[in-house]
C-alpha positions as CSV (number, residue, x, y, z in Angstrom):
1,M,0.0,0.0,0.0
2,K,1.3,3.4,-1.0
3,K,2.1,5.8,1.9
4,L,0.3,9.1,2.0
5,S,2.3,12.3,1.5
6,P,2.8,14.4,4.6
7,T,0.6,17.1,3.1
8,I,-2.3,14.7,2.4
9,R,-2.0,13.2,5.8
10,F,-2.0,16.7,7.4
11,L,-5.2,17.6,5.5
12,L,-6.9,14.3,6.3
13,Y,-6.2,15.0,10.0
14,V,-7.6,18.5,9.7
15,F,-10.8,17.2,8.0
16,A,-11.1,14.3,10.4
17,G,-10.8,16.6,13.3
18,T,-13.4,19.0,11.9
19,G,-15.7,16.0,11.4
20,I,-15.3,15.0,15.0
21,L,-16.1,18.5,16.1
22,A,-19.1,18.8,13.8
23,I,-20.5,15.5,15.2
24,C,-19.9,16.4,18.9
25,G,-20.6,20.1,18.7
26,P,-24.4,20.1,18.4
27,L,-24.9,17.4,21.1
28,A,-26.1,19.4,24.1
29,L,-28.1,19.1,27.2
30,T,-29.9,22.4,27.6
31,M,-31.8,23.4,30.7
32,K,-33.8,26.6,30.8
33,G,-31.7,29.5,32.0
34,Y,-28.4,27.7,31.8
35,T,-25.5,27.5,29.5
36,P,-25.9,24.1,27.6
37,I,-23.7,21.2,28.7
38,T,-22.1,19.9,25.4
39,L,-19.6,17.5,24.0
40,Q,-18.3,20.4,22.1
41,S,-15.5,21.3,24.6
42,L,-14.5,17.7,25.0
43,A,-13.9,17.4,21.3
44,I,-12.3,20.9,21.1
45,V,-9.5,19.7,23.5
46,L,-9.4,16.0,22.3
47,V,-8.8,16.7,18.6
48,P,-5.6,18.8,19.0
49,M,-4.3,16.4,21.7
50,I,-4.7,13.5,19.3
51,F,-3.9,15.0,15.9
52,G,-1.4,17.7,17.0
53,W,-1.8,21.4,17.7
54,K,-1.4,22.5,14.1
55,Q,-3.9,20.1,12.7
56,G,-6.2,20.5,15.7
57,G,-6.0,24.3,15.6
58,L,-6.9,24.3,11.9
59,S,-9.8,21.8,12.6
60,I,-11.2,24.2,15.2
61,L,-10.8,27.2,12.9
62,L,-12.6,25.3,10.1
63,Y,-15.3,24.2,12.5
64,L,-15.9,27.8,13.7
65,L,-16.0,29.1,10.1
66,L,-18.4,26.4,9.0
67,G,-20.7,27.2,11.9
68,G,-20.4,30.9,11.2
69,F,-21.4,30.4,7.6
70,G,-24.5,28.6,8.6
71,V,-23.8,24.9,9.0
72,P,-25.7,23.9,12.2
73,I,-22.8,22.4,14.1
74,F,-22.7,24.5,17.3
75,A,-24.4,23.6,20.5
76,D,-28.1,22.8,20.0
77,F,-27.6,22.8,16.2
78,K,-27.1,26.6,16.2
79,S,-25.2,28.3,13.5
80,G,-24.5,31.7,11.9
81,W,-22.4,34.7,12.8
82,D,-25.0,35.9,15.3
83,V,-23.9,33.1,17.6
84,F,-20.5,34.9,17.9
85,F,-22.3,37.9,19.3
86,G,-24.6,36.2,21.8
87,P,-24.1,35.7,25.5
88,T,-22.3,32.3,25.1
89,N,-19.8,33.7,22.5
90,G,-17.0,33.6,25.0
91,F,-17.0,29.8,24.9
92,L,-16.5,29.9,21.1
93,F,-13.7,32.5,21.4
94,G,-12.0,30.2,24.0
95,F,-12.0,27.2,21.7
96,L,-9.0,28.0,19.6
97,P,-6.6,29.1,22.3
98,A,-7.6,26.2,24.6
99,G,-7.3,23.7,21.7
100,I,-3.9,25.0,20.6
101,L,-2.6,25.1,24.2
102,A,-3.8,21.5,24.8
103,G,-2.3,20.2,21.6
104,W,1.0,22.0,22.0
105,W,1.4,21.0,25.6
106,S,0.4,17.4,25.1
107,E,3.1,17.1,22.3
108,K,5.7,18.0,24.9
109,L,4.7,15.3,27.4
110,E,5.4,11.6,27.7
111,P,2.2,9.6,27.5
112,Q,0.8,9.4,31.0
113,Y,-2.8,9.6,32.1
114,G,-2.2,12.1,35.0
115,R,-0.4,14.5,32.7
116,Y,-3.0,14.3,30.0
117,F,-5.7,14.8,32.6
118,M,-4.1,18.0,33.8
119,V,-3.7,19.3,30.2
120,F,-7.3,18.4,29.5
121,L,-8.6,20.1,32.7
122,T,-6.5,23.2,32.1
123,A,-7.8,23.6,28.6
124,Q,-11.4,23.0,29.8
125,V,-10.9,25.8,32.4
126,V,-9.5,28.1,29.7
127,I,-12.8,27.6,27.7
128,L,-14.8,28.1,30.9
129,L,-13.0,31.4,31.7
130,F,-13.5,32.7,28.2
131,G,-17.2,31.7,28.5
132,L,-17.6,33.4,31.8
133,V,-16.0,36.6,30.6
134,G,-18.4,36.5,27.6
135,L,-21.4,36.2,29.9
136,S,-20.1,39.1,32.0
137,L,-19.6,41.3,28.9
138,H,-23.2,40.6,27.9
139,G,-24.5,41.9,31.3
140,V,-25.3,38.6,32.9
141,A,-25.4,39.1,36.7
142,S,-22.4,38.0,38.7
143,G,-24.5,35.7,40.8
144,Q,-25.7,33.9,37.6
145,I,-22.1,33.7,36.3
146,L,-20.9,32.1,39.5
147,Y,-23.8,29.7,39.4
148,T,-23.0,28.8,35.8
149,A,-19.4,28.1,36.8
150,K,-20.5,25.8,39.6
151,F,-23.0,24.2,37.3
152,L,-20.4,23.5,34.6
153,F,-17.4,22.6,36.7
154,P,-18.3,19.0,37.5
155,G,-18.7,18.3,33.8
156,L,-15.2,19.7,33.2
157,F,-13.8,17.0,35.5
158,L,-15.8,14.3,33.8
159,K,-14.8,15.4,30.3
160,S,-11.2,15.6,31.4
161,F,-11.3,12.2,33.0
162,V,-12.8,10.6,29.8
163,G,-10.7,12.8,27.4
164,A,-7.4,12.0,29.0
165,F,-8.2,8.3,28.8
166,L,-9.1,8.6,25.1
167,V,-5.9,10.5,24.3
168,L,-3.7,8.0,26.2
169,A,-5.4,5.1,24.5
170,V,-4.9,6.6,21.0
171,K,-1.3,7.6,21.7
172,M,-0.4,4.2,23.2
173,K,-1.9,2.5,20.2
174,R,0.2,4.6,17.9
175,T,3.4,3.8,19.7
176,S,2.6,0.1,19.7
177,R,2.7,0.0,15.9
């Protein structure tokens, strides 16, 4: 079987990463008055940690552009540029820095669950902080912002627990080849 060129492999990783984001992004649990709980942030951190920060960053950028141009791939199947101006826009703006940070940092580490968990958790917190700032800039009351943080924080731990396991499993599989 012929090996793929590095450029083709790079692009395949970008498109695969974007596909993962597009599948996970819309899946959300929305409760009235709350920021939705999504698989979006899990995938935003997972993709760059598995594919690398460059491919992962481009995947996130392509995902954001597709959603902006109307493909319903954001939480609750939302799309359009207006989502970037709504109260949860901070989460979207946090995706790219958090993903690049996670991908870059994970490339520097030896495969170990605890390390991947910390990278994952840190990136999840970056997304949360961007999101909370976005809520604040949209005039959401500080009490509601604190409640949102407390509401979302347990999910960050769960996503980090699962995500670190998935990253370790994929990376260990790659090294065993």
